[in-house]
N, C-alpha and C positions, 0 to 999 in steps of 0.2 A: 504325369501329374494328373490326379483325378479332377473332374470338372468342378466339383464343389470347392476344392482347394484353389483352383484357378480363379473362380468367381470371388472367393474371399480375398485372395491376393489382389485382384483387380479393385475390389471395393476398398480395401485398406490402403491402396496406393493413391487414392484420390486425396489431394491436399485438404479439401474441406472436411473430409472424414477425420483425417489425422488432427486437424486443428480443433475439431469438435471433441475428439477424445482427449486431447491435451487440455482443453478448457474444463472438461468434466473432472479430469485428474487434478487439475489445479484447484477446482472447487472442493475436492476431497481434502485438500490440505487445511481447509477451514473448518472441518468437522468438529474439532475441539472447541471452537468458538460457539457452537450451537448448544453447548451444555448450559443449563440454567444457572443463574447466580454469578457470584464473584469469580473473576478470572485471576487466579493466583500468578504472580510474577514478582520479581524483585522490586520493580518500580510501579506496580499497578496502582497502589494507593495514591502516590504522588500525582500520577497522570489523571486519575479521577478527580482529585482536588483541583488540579489546574484547569481541566476542561470545564468543571462547574463554575470556577471563577471567571474563565473567559466567557462562558455563556452569560453569566450575570453582567459582566462588563459590556458585552455586546447589547444586551437588553437595556442597559443604561445609556447606550449611545457611544460608548468608548470603542473605537474601531481597532485600536492597537494597544491593548492593555499591557502594561509592564509591571505595575504595582498591584499586588494582590492583597486587598484589605483584610481578609480573614486569615492570612498566613501568620504563623508564629503565635498561635493562641489569641488571635484577634488584634495583635499589634500591627499587622501588615508587614509586607516586605517586597522588595523589588525583584522577585523571583524570575519574572519573565524578561528582565534585563540580561540575565545570564543563561536563560534557557530559551529556545526558539518558541515563538508563539504560533507560527503558521500551521504546524501540524494539528493544533487544537481547534482550528476554525471548523473543520468538518464535524467532529463530534459535538462541538458547542452548538452548531446549527441544528444538529439532530436533537440535542437536549431542548433547544428553543422550540423545536417542532413537536415536542411532547414525549420523546423517548427518555427513558431513565439514563443516568450517566454510565452505568455499567454496559447496558445494551449499546449505547452510542459509541463507547470506546471499542467494543467488540466489532461493531459494524465498520468503524473507521479503520481499525487495524486490518481487518480482512480486506477492505477496499484497497488499502495501501499495498498489501501483499499482492493482490491480483493485478493492480495497476503496474507494479514493478515487473511482473511477468509479461504483461502486454507491452510495456516499454522495451523490455529485452527483445521481444519478438520484432518490434519496429527496428531496433538497432541491428538485429541479425539478418533480417530478410534480404537485404541486398547481397549478402555474402553467402547465405545458406539456402535461399529459396524459401517457399512457403512451409514446407514440411520441416526442414531444419530449423527455421526460425520458431515454429511452434514448439518444437522439442527444446530449443534453447530457452524459451520463455518458461516452459515447465521446469526445466533444470534450475532456472533462477529461483522459482518459487520454492522448490524442494532443497535448495542448497542448505546444508545443515546450519550454517551460521544464521541464515535468515529465519529458519524455524526456531532456533534458539532465541533469537531476538524477540520473537513473538511470544513463545510459550514458556520460556524460562526467565529471561531477563526483563521482558516486556519493555524493551527499549523503543518506545513508541516514536519518539522524534527521529531516531536513527532509521527505523522502519520506513517512516514517511519520506525522509530525504533520500534513502537508498533507492526508493521507487523512481525518483527523478534522475538518478545518475545515468541510466541507459539513454534517456531522452536527451540529456545534456551532451552525451557522447555522439548521439545521432545528429544533433544540431551542429556540433563542431565538425563532424565529418561532412555534412552538407555544406557548411560555410567554406570549408577548404576546397571542396570539389567544384562549387559554383560560387565564386566570390560575389559579393554584393550585399548591401545592408538588408534588402528585402528577402533574400534567399536564406539568411541565417535564422530568421524567426520562424 
């Protein structure tokens, strides 16, 4: 094996290098979110409306909004009684900080996708080591269903909740291995 190939192999076998490459490839999955303007998806309009309403409710001091006063042509409706409100807090806070609703939704969706990959890395690390866990996190990001959720369906709530699933599984594993109330959290 030539010396240059040996050095490249040694460089790429370092866990920090592989983790960095996986992070860069994960960020590449967010490239379509960088396009200016509206992000088309099946439910994008509904999510933009809900996050604007949640932002307005938060600015009015309502911490857990369930009734959206501008829904159904201004008649109002209990939309957030039937849809989760938690995923909308991050983009609503971004709107309150001065971002537009479309940019806030894109940033939050990208953050949820990357957080899911990081959560999968946390779940996989005890089983696969640093390199395997980084690759598992990258695979989680590029799983076709996840990409479809973001760019076709724009299933924003599902994207947010699925990011928490690996963390819940890691917490359950930890609670089973080391029983005790303080260890599970």
